[in-house]
C-alpha positions as CSV (number, residue, x, y, z in Angstrom):
1,X,7.5,22.3,-9.6
2,X,9.6,22.9,-6.5
3,X,12.7,21.2,-5.1
4,X,11.3,20.8,-1.6
5,X,8.7,18.2,-2.5
6,X,7.9,16.1,-5.5
7,X,5.4,17.1,-8.1
8,X,2.8,14.4,-8.8
9,X,3.5,11.5,-11.2
10,X,1.2,12.9,-13.9
11,X,2.7,16.4,-13.6
12,X,6.3,15.1,-13.6
13,X,5.6,13.0,-16.7
14,X,4.1,16.0,-18.5
15,X,7.0,18.3,-17.5
16,X,9.6,15.8,-18.7
17,X,7.8,15.3,-22.0
18,X,7.5,19.0,-22.6
19,X,11.2,19.6,-21.8
20,X,10.5,21.8,-18.8
21,X,12.7,19.7,-16.6
22,X,15.2,16.9,-16.9
23,X,15.1,13.5,-15.3
24,X,18.5,14.1,-13.8
25,X,17.1,17.2,-12.0
26,X,14.1,15.3,-10.7
27,X,16.2,12.5,-9.5
28,X,18.8,14.7,-7.9
29,X,16.0,16.6,-6.1
30,X,14.4,13.3,-4.9
31,X,17.8,12.1,-3.6
32,X,18.4,15.3,-1.8
33,X,15.0,15.1,-0.1
34,X,15.6,11.5,0.9
35,X,19.0,12.3,2.4
36,X,17.6,15.3,4.3
37,X,14.8,13.3,5.8
38,X,16.4,10.0,6.6
39,X,17.4,11.1,10.2
40,X,13.7,12.0,10.9
41,X,11.4,10.0,8.6
42,X,13.7,7.1,7.8
43,X,11.6,6.0,4.8
44,X,14.3,4.2,2.8
45,X,16.2,1.0,3.4
46,X,18.3,1.3,0.3
47,X,19.0,4.5,-1.8
48,X,20.3,3.8,-5.3
49,X,21.9,7.2,-5.8
50,X,24.6,6.4,-8.3
51,X,22.5,3.9,-10.3
52,X,19.4,6.2,-10.3
53,X,21.4,9.1,-11.7
54,X,22.8,6.9,-14.4
55,X,19.3,5.8,-15.3
56,X,18.1,9.4,-15.3
57,X,20.8,10.4,-17.7
58,X,19.8,7.5,-20.0
59,X,16.1,8.7,-19.8
60,X,17.2,12.2,-20.7
61,X,18.9,10.9,-23.8
62,X,15.7,9.0,-24.8
63,X,13.5,12.1,-24.1
64,X,15.9,14.3,-26.2
65,X,15.5,11.7,-29.1
66,X,11.7,12.0,-29.0
67,X,11.1,8.7,-27.2
68,X,7.9,8.7,-25.1
69,X,7.0,6.0,-22.5
70,X,4.4,6.2,-19.7
71,X,6.9,7.1,-16.9
72,X,10.0,7.9,-18.8
73,X,12.4,9.6,-16.4
74,X,10.1,9.9,-13.4
75,X,11.6,8.9,-10.1
76,X,9.6,6.3,-8.0
77,X,10.3,4.0,-5.1
78,X,9.5,0.4,-4.4
79,X,9.0,-1.5,-1.1
80,X,11.9,-3.7,0.1
81,X,10.0,-6.9,-0.6
82,X,10.4,-6.5,-4.3
83,X,13.5,-7.6,-6.2
84,X,15.7,-4.9,-7.8
85,X,18.6,-6.3,-9.7
86,X,21.9,-5.9,-7.8
87,X,20.2,-5.0,-4.5
88,X,19.4,-7.2,-1.5
89,X,15.7,-7.9,-0.7
90,X,15.8,-8.0,3.1
91,X,12.0,-7.5,3.6
92,X,12.6,-5.7,6.9
93,X,14.9,-8.4,8.3
94,X,18.4,-8.4,9.7
95,X,20.9,-10.6,8.0
96,X,23.3,-10.7,5.1
97,X,20.9,-11.0,2.1
98,X,22.4,-11.6,-1.4
99,X,21.8,-9.1,-4.2
100,X,18.9,-10.0,-6.4
101,X,20.0,-11.4,-9.8
102,X,17.1,-9.8,-11.7
103,X,14.3,-7.4,-11.3
104,X,11.0,-8.8,-10.1
105,X,8.2,-8.6,-12.7
106,X,6.6,-5.5,-11.2
107,X,9.9,-3.7,-11.1
108,X,10.7,-4.9,-14.6
109,X,7.5,-3.4,-15.9
110,X,8.1,-0.1,-14.2
111,X,11.5,0.1,-15.8
112,X,9.9,-0.8,-19.2
113,X,7.6,2.2,-18.6
114,X,10.7,4.3,-18.1
115,X,10.6,4.9,-14.4
116,X,13.8,5.5,-12.4
117,X,13.9,3.4,-9.2
118,X,15.5,5.7,-6.6
119,X,15.4,3.3,-3.8
120,X,13.7,0.6,-1.7
121,X,11.5,1.6,1.2
122,X,11.4,0.3,4.7
123,X,8.9,-2.3,5.8
124,X,8.5,-4.2,9.1
125,X,9.8,-7.8,9.3
126,X,8.2,-9.9,6.6
127,X,5.4,-7.4,6.4
128,X,3.5,-8.7,9.3
129,X,2.4,-5.7,11.3
130,X,0.8,-2.3,10.8
131,X,3.9,-0.4,11.9
132,X,7.3,0.0,10.3
133,X,9.9,-0.4,13.0
134,X,12.6,-3.0,13.7
135,X,16.2,-3.5,14.7
136,X,17.3,-3.9,11.1
137,X,16.6,-0.3,10.2
138,X,15.1,1.6,13.1
139,X,11.8,3.5,13.1
140,X,10.0,4.9,10.1
141,X,7.9,7.9,11.1
142,X,4.8,9.6,9.9
143,X,5.3,12.9,8.1
144,X,2.1,14.3,9.6
145,X,3.2,13.5,13.2
146,X,6.6,12.1,13.6
147,X,5.9,10.7,17.0
148,X,3.4,8.3,15.3
149,X,3.8,5.4,12.9
150,X,3.0,5.8,9.2
151,X,1.5,2.3,9.5
152,X,2.7,-0.8,7.8
153,X,3.8,-2.8,6.3
154,X,4.3,-0.5,3.4
155,X,5.1,2.3,5.8
156,X,8.3,3.4,4.1
157,X,6.6,3.9,0.8
158,X,3.7,5.8,2.4
159,X,6.1,8.1,4.3
160,X,8.1,8.8,1.2
161,X,5.1,9.7,-0.8
162,X,3.2,11.6,1.9
163,X,6.3,13.8,2.6
164,X,6.8,14.5,-1.1
165,X,10.1,12.7,-1.4
166,X,8.9,10.8,-4.5
167,X,5.8,11.3,-6.6
168,X,4.5,7.7,-6.0
169,X,5.6,4.3,-4.8
170,X,4.8,0.6,-5.0
171,X,3.9,-1.3,-1.8
172,X,2.3,-4.7,-1.1
173,X,-0.9,-5.6,0.7
174,X,-1.4,-8.9,2.5
175,X,-3.8,-7.7,5.3
176,X,-4.1,-4.0,4.4
177,X,-0.4,-3.2,4.1
178,X,-1.0,-0.6,1.3
179,X,-4.4,0.6,2.5
180,X,-3.5,1.0,6.2
181,X,-0.4,3.2,5.7
182,X,-2.3,5.1,3.0
183,X,-5.1,5.9,5.5
184,X,-2.6,6.9,8.2
185,X,-0.6,9.2,5.9
186,X,-3.5,10.9,3.9
187,X,-2.8,9.0,0.6
188,X,-4.6,7.1,-2.1
189,X,-3.7,3.4,-1.8
190,X,-4.9,0.9,-4.4
191,X,-4.9,-2.8,-3.6
192,X,-5.7,-4.3,-7.0
193,X,-7.2,-7.6,-8.0
194,X,-5.0,-10.6,-7.2
195,X,-2.6,-11.0,-10.2
196,X,-3.1,-7.5,-11.6
197,X,0.5,-6.6,-10.6
198,X,2.7,-9.6,-10.7
199,X,4.4,-10.8,-7.5
200,X,6.9,-12.8,-9.6
201,X,9.4,-14.4,-8.8
202,X,6.7,-15.7,-6.5
203,X,3.7,-16.9,-8.4
204,X,1.7,-16.4,-5.2
205,X,2.9,-14.3,-2.2
206,X,1.7,-15.7,1.2
207,X,-0.5,-18.2,-0.5
208,X,-2.3,-15.6,-2.6
209,X,-3.3,-13.1,0.1
210,X,-0.5,-10.6,-0.7
211,X,-0.7,-8.4,-3.8
212,X,1.4,-5.5,-5.0
213,X,-0.3,-2.1,-5.1
214,X,0.3,1.6,-5.4
215,X,0.5,4.7,-3.1
216,X,0.2,8.3,-4.4
217,X,-1.3,11.6,-3.4
218,X,-3.9,11.6,-6.2
219,X,-6.2,9.0,-7.7
220,X,-4.8,9.8,-11.2
221,X,-1.2,9.2,-10.0
222,X,-2.1,5.9,-8.2
223,X,-4.0,4.7,-11.2
224,X,-1.1,5.7,-13.6
225,X,1.4,3.8,-11.5
226,X,-0.9,0.8,-11.3
227,X,-1.3,0.7,-15.1
228,X,2.5,1.0,-15.6
229,X,3.2,-1.9,-13.1
230,X,0.4,-4.2,-14.2
231,X,0.9,-7.3,-16.2
232,X,2.0,-10.9,-15.7
233,X,5.0,-13.2,-15.9
234,X,4.4,-16.1,-18.2
235,X,4.3,-18.4,-15.2
236,X,1.9,-16.4,-13.0
237,X,-1.0,-18.5,-11.8
238,X,-3.4,-15.5,-11.5
239,X,-3.9,-13.6,-14.8
240,X,-7.0,-11.3,-14.6
241,X,-8.2,-9.7,-17.8
242,X,-6.2,-6.6,-18.6
243,X,-7.6,-3.2,-17.7
244,X,-6.5,0.4,-18.2
245,X,-7.5,1.8,-14.8
246,X,-6.3,5.4,-15.4
247,X,-9.1,5.8,-18.0
248,X,-11.7,5.6,-15.2
249,X,-10.3,8.8,-13.6
250,X,-12.9,11.6,-14.3
251,X,-15.4,9.1,-15.7
252,X,-18.9,9.5,-14.2
253,X,-19.6,6.3,-12.2
254,X,-23.3,6.8,-12.5
255,X,-25.7,6.5,-9.6
256,X,-24.4,3.7,-7.4
257,X,-25.8,1.6,-4.5
258,X,-23.3,2.0,-1.8
259,X,-23.2,-0.1,1.4
260,X,-21.8,1.7,4.4
261,X,-20.3,-1.1,6.5
262,X,-19.1,0.0,9.9
263,X,-19.2,-3.4,11.7
264,X,-15.8,-5.1,12.0
265,X,-15.6,-8.5,10.4
266,X,-15.4,-11.5,12.8
267,X,-12.2,-11.4,14.8
268,X,-11.0,-13.6,17.7
269,X,-10.5,-10.6,19.9
270,X,-12.6,-7.4,20.4
271,X,-12.4,-4.6,17.9
272,X,-14.1,-1.3,18.4
273,X,-14.5,1.6,15.9
274,X,-13.1,4.8,17.3
275,X,-16.0,7.4,17.4
276,X,-13.9,10.1,15.7
277,X,-12.9,7.7,12.9
278,X,-16.5,6.6,12.6
279,X,-17.6,10.3,12.2
280,X,-15.1,10.9,9.4
281,X,-16.2,7.8,7.5
282,X,-19.9,8.7,7.9
283,X,-19.1,12.2,6.6
284,X,-17.7,10.5,3.4
285,X,-20.8,8.5,3.1
286,X,-22.9,11.7,3.4
287,X,-20.7,13.2,0.7
288,X,-21.4,10.3,-1.6
289,X,-25.1,10.7,-0.9
290,X,-24.9,14.3,-1.8
291,X,-23.2,13.3,-5.1
292,X,-26.3,11.3,-6.0
293,X,-25.5,7.9,-4.8
294,X,-27.8,5.7,-2.8
295,X,-26.1,5.0,0.5
296,X,-27.4,2.7,3.3
297,X,-25.8,0.8,6.2
298,X,-25.2,-2.9,5.4
299,X,-22.5,-5.4,6.2
300,X,-21.2,-8.1,3.9
301,X,-21.8,-11.7,5.2
302,X,-18.2,-12.3,6.2
303,X,-19.0,-15.2,8.6
304,X,-15.8,-16.7,10.2
305,X,-13.6,-15.6,7.3
306,X,-10.7,-15.2,9.7
307,X,-10.3,-18.9,10.0
308,X,-9.2,-19.0,6.3
309,X,-6.7,-16.2,6.7
310,X,-4.5,-17.4,9.5
311,X,-3.2,-20.6,7.7
312,X,-2.3,-18.7,4.6
313,X,-0.6,-15.9,6.4
314,X,1.4,-18.0,8.8
315,X,2.4,-20.7,6.3
316,X,3.7,-17.8,4.1
317,X,5.7,-16.5,7.0
318,X,7.1,-20.0,7.6
319,X,8.3,-20.2,4.0
320,X,10.0,-16.8,4.2
321,X,11.7,-17.7,7.5
322,X,13.2,-20.8,5.9
323,X,14.7,-18.6,3.2
324,X,16.3,-16.1,5.7
325,X,20.1,-16.2,5.9
326,X,20.0,-16.3,9.7
327,X,16.6,-17.1,11.2
328,X,18.0,-16.6,14.7
329,X,18.2,-12.9,14.0
330,X,14.5,-12.6,13.4
331,X,11.9,-11.3,15.9
332,X,10.6,-13.8,18.4
333,X,7.1,-13.0,17.1
334,X,8.2,-13.9,13.6
335,X,9.7,-17.2,14.7
336,X,6.5,-18.1,16.7
337,X,4.3,-17.3,13.7
338,X,6.5,-19.5,11.5
339,X,6.2,-22.3,14.0
340,X,2.4,-22.0,13.8
341,X,2.6,-21.8,10.0
342,X,4.5,-25.1,9.9
343,X,1.6,-26.7,11.8
344,X,-1.1,-25.2,9.6
345,X,0.7,-25.6,6.3
346,X,-0.8,-29.0,5.4
347,X,-4.5,-29.9,5.6
348,X,-5.5,-26.6,7.3
349,X,-4.0,-24.6,4.5
350,X,-5.7,-26.8,1.8
351,X,-9.0,-26.3,3.6
352,X,-8.5,-22.5,3.8
353,X,-7.7,-22.3,0.1
354,X,-10.8,-24.3,-0.8
355,X,-13.0,-22.0,1.3
356,X,-12.2,-19.1,-0.9
357,X,-14.6,-20.2,-3.6
358,X,-17.4,-20.5,-1.0
359,X,-16.6,-17.0,0.2
360,X,-16.6,-15.6,-3.3
361,X,-20.1,-16.9,-3.9
362,X,-21.5,-15.8,-0.5
363,X,-19.9,-12.3,-0.4
364,X,-20.3,-12.0,-4.2
365,X,-24.0,-12.3,-3.8
366,X,-23.9,-9.1,-1.6
367,X,-23.0,-7.2,-4.8
368,X,-26.3,-8.1,-6.4
369,X,-27.7,-5.6,-4.0
370,X,-24.8,-3.1,-3.8
371,X,-22.2,-1.8,-6.3
372,X,-19.6,-0.7,-3.8
373,X,-18.8,-1.0,-0.1
374,X,-17.6,2.0,1.9
375,X,-15.9,0.9,5.2
376,X,-13.3,2.3,7.6
377,X,-9.8,1.3,6.6
378,X,-8.7,1.2,10.3
379,X,-10.6,1.4,13.5
380,X,-8.2,3.8,15.1
381,X,-5.8,6.6,14.2
382,X,-2.0,5.8,13.8
383,X,-0.5,4.7,17.1
384,X,2.6,6.3,18.6
385,X,6.0,5.0,17.6
386,X,6.8,1.9,19.8
387,X,3.3,1.4,21.0
388,X,3.0,-2.0,19.1
389,X,6.6,-2.8,18.4
390,X,7.5,-3.3,22.1
391,X,4.6,-5.7,22.8
392,X,4.9,-9.5,23.0
393,X,3.3,-11.9,20.5
394,X,-0.3,-12.2,21.7
395,X,-0.4,-8.6,22.8
396,X,0.8,-7.5,19.4
397,X,-2.0,-9.6,17.7
398,X,-4.6,-8.1,20.0
399,X,-3.5,-4.5,19.4
400,X,-3.2,-5.1,15.7
401,X,-6.7,-6.5,15.4
402,X,-8.1,-3.8,17.5
403,X,-6.6,-1.1,15.4
404,X,-6.9,-2.7,12.0
405,X,-9.8,-5.2,11.8
406,X,-11.3,-4.0,8.5
407,X,-8.8,-4.5,5.6
408,X,-7.7,-8.2,5.6
409,X,-10.9,-9.9,4.4
410,X,-10.4,-8.5,0.9
411,X,-7.0,-10.2,0.9
412,X,-8.6,-13.5,1.4
413,X,-11.0,-12.8,-1.5
414,X,-8.3,-11.3,-3.7
415,X,-10.6,-8.5,-4.8
416,X,-9.8,-4.7,-5.3
417,X,-9.9,-2.0,-2.6
418,X,-9.0,1.6,-2.6
419,X,-8.2,3.7,0.4
420,X,-9.2,7.4,0.2
421,X,-8.4,10.1,2.8
422,X,-11.3,10.6,5.2
423,X,-9.8,13.6,7.1
424,X,-8.1,14.1,10.5
425,X,-8.7,13.2,14.1
426,X,-7.0,13.8,17.5
427,X,-5.2,17.0,16.5
428,X,-4.2,16.2,13.0
429,X,-3.7,12.5,12.6
430,X,-4.9,11.2,9.2
431,X,-7.5,8.4,8.8
432,X,-9.0,6.8,5.8
433,X,-11.9,4.9,4.3
434,X,-11.8,2.1,1.8
435,X,-13.9,1.6,-1.3
436,X,-14.3,-2.2,-1.9
437,X,-15.7,-4.0,-4.9
438,X,-15.9,-7.5,-6.4
439,X,-13.4,-9.1,-8.9
440,X,-12.1,-6.7,-11.5
441,X,-13.8,-3.6,-10.1
442,X,-10.7,-1.3,-10.1
443,X,-12.1,1.1,-12.7
444,X,-15.4,1.5,-10.8
445,X,-13.6,2.1,-7.5
446,X,-11.2,4.5,-9.1
447,X,-14.0,6.5,-10.7
448,X,-15.7,6.9,-7.3
449,X,-12.5,7.8,-5.6
450,X,-11.8,10.5,-8.3
451,X,-15.3,11.8,-7.9
452,X,-14.7,12.3,-4.2
453,X,-11.3,13.8,-4.8
454,X,-12.7,16.4,-7.2
455,X,-15.0,17.5,-4.4
456,X,-12.8,17.3,-1.3
457,X,-9.4,18.2,-2.9
458,X,-7.5,16.2,-0.2
459,X,-4.3,16.2,-2.3
460,X,-3.9,20.0,-1.8
461,X,-3.1,19.5,1.9
462,X,0.5,18.6,2.9
463,X,2.1,17.6,6.2
464,X,3.3,20.5,8.2
465,X,7.0,21.3,8.2
466,X,8.3,19.9,11.5
467,X,11.4,20.2,13.7
468,X,13.5,17.3,14.6
469,X,11.6,17.0,17.9
470,X,8.4,16.3,15.9
471,X,6.5,19.5,16.6
472,X,5.3,21.9,14.0
473,X,7.9,24.5,13.0
474,X,6.9,28.1,13.7
């Protein structure tokens, strides 16, 4: 274990339990890394230095007394759309947000597992875009190439984990917001089944399309954090049967039928898969074939699934805008989306919600022929800082759909997906691929991801050390 980057979640837990290191040391090191990289990466909106050190000291007392909990004393981060008691939840917005009175359910469960929450990570305004930039906090940058975005909306969590500031972090995924930044920062990103990790104090976030998920460097760490955060509040409307996903790491998935799906789902504007990204995803498909799986090209019958996404997304934005302390401070694109959401929040929203059952049956039938889908996570590598942020509303939507057309259908369905690293393009920019399955398939997806990881060893590669100008240090 070294001070310049975090050990993994699993290794940190073991070292703490064996008495090789103290929680206070791990937290002090994490806080030092965060402070050192804020001027360049800007991953955090809030750093809980004093509170985290106090929590670390309490964890050390428990460890000394022989107490063992799944993440006791391990520092982690959470995205700034999750309530942490005593801290504001600004969700990427400007304004004077009050401190949360209590932890959200996911944070409460992490604390119950013993984790130390070192801070809250940056996210774009209300999680709408695949970049993490805004006037409220500045620009969050990609550790692999600091001139590029880490993606969004969980870009701060992805940057923090990819740079080794913390072992793992929670994010949220409403249209790929865990999987997209995971793909663009060379991480594992798990979007679980809707309800697997509670979004309480909201029973549904963005009318059910947004779920909480995990980002980590290894499949085992992402699964461990998922298990620690999983569970429901008594009033959650979605309560899937409990799973222990970490048990699937290292489990032989058997010989699977895998559909390689390269065609983007229906979108209102054109989307084209970058040839270099396509090549990396096809290489993963070939690796799966070499591992004994049956892989063939096939696309799920998505139809016009996008028509069911927009009312849920924009009505959710409208709700959040109503709660903002000063809506006039919000981005013009946010206010325009909220205006559309108010128009679509009645009958169109009800129709969109009813369509989900039809989509479940139609796309679910695809899984009678295939066990898993392998698809690109994005159609393009990470854009440069400012490339999307400076656009107007319609231009932002066009650019976002062109770069990220693959992830959002699984948010409509509420089913699990796992991003895995697919390699690098364009001089070292990370890209990813997603393993997609039907309801409750997290263990199967995790077992396949871990099988690939054992072969490709992607977690052994770290971002280069860079100068403040963003070029590799010599």
